[in-house]
C-alpha positions in Angstrom: 113.4 97.7 72.7 112.8 99.3 76.1 111.9 97.2 79.2 109.2 99.0 81.2 108.7 96.4 83.8 109.9 98.8 86.5 106.7 100.8 85.9 104.7 98.0 87.5 106.8 98.4 90.7 106.2 102.1 90.9 102.4 102.0 90.3 100.5 101.6 93.6 97.3 99.7 93.8 94.3 101.6 95.1 91.1 100.8 96.9 88.2 103.0 95.9 86.0 103.7 98.9 82.2 103.2 98.6 81.6 104.8 102.0 83.6 107.3 104.1 86.1 104.6 105.3 87.1 101.0 105.2 88.5 99.0 108.1 92.0 97.7 107.9 91.1 94.0 108.1 88.5 94.5 105.3 91.0 96.4 103.1 93.6 93.6 103.5 91.0 91.1 102.3 89.7 93.4 99.5 93.1 93.6 97.8 93.9 90.0 98.3 96.8 90.5 100.8 94.9 88.1 103.2 92.5 85.4 102.2 90.4 85.5 105.4 89.5 87.7 108.3 91.5 85.4 110.6 94.6 85.8 108.4 94.1 89.6 108.4 93.7 89.6 112.2 97.0 87.7 112.8 98.9 89.8 110.2 97.8 93.0 112.0 98.4 91.5 115.5 101.9 90.3 114.5 102.8 93.9 113.7 103.6 93.3 110.0 101.1 95.8 108.6 101.8 99.5 108.4 99.4 102.4 107.8 101.1 105.6 106.6 104.5 104.2 107.5 103.6 103.3 111.1 103.0 99.8 112.4 99.3 99.3 113.1 98.0 96.6 115.5 94.3 97.5 115.3 92.4 95.4 112.7 89.4 97.7 113.0 91.4 100.9 112.3 89.4 103.1 109.9 91.2 104.0 106.7 90.3 107.1 104.8 91.1 108.8 101.5 94.9 109.1 101.2 95.9 106.5 103.7 98.5 104.0 102.5 98.7 100.4 103.8 101.7 98.1 103.4 102.0 94.4 103.9 104.8 92.1 102.8 106.4 94.9 100.7 103.2 95.7 98.8 101.4 99.0 99.1 97.8 100.1 98.5 96.5 103.6 98.7 92.9 104.3 99.8 91.0 106.5 97.4 88.0 108.5 98.5 84.5 107.9 97.1 83.5 110.2 94.3 80.8 112.6 95.3 78.1 112.7 92.6 76.4 115.8 94.0 
């Protein structure tokens, strides 16, 4: 029998945008990385959050389709809203 647990590590979570962007603090809460806005604020201010591989210290940074955030070794990719037109 094969053990495919490594697949879970490779698969990246995603946030599907409802609007054009989501702010970093909101994204951290949406995926459960932080339980509150205050926790998200300090995580960002402490310099432990990266966006696209670079440390980000602005909680209000706007994240768009394709951006990747990382916190405590976990990554999430921002996925654009589907246009129904």
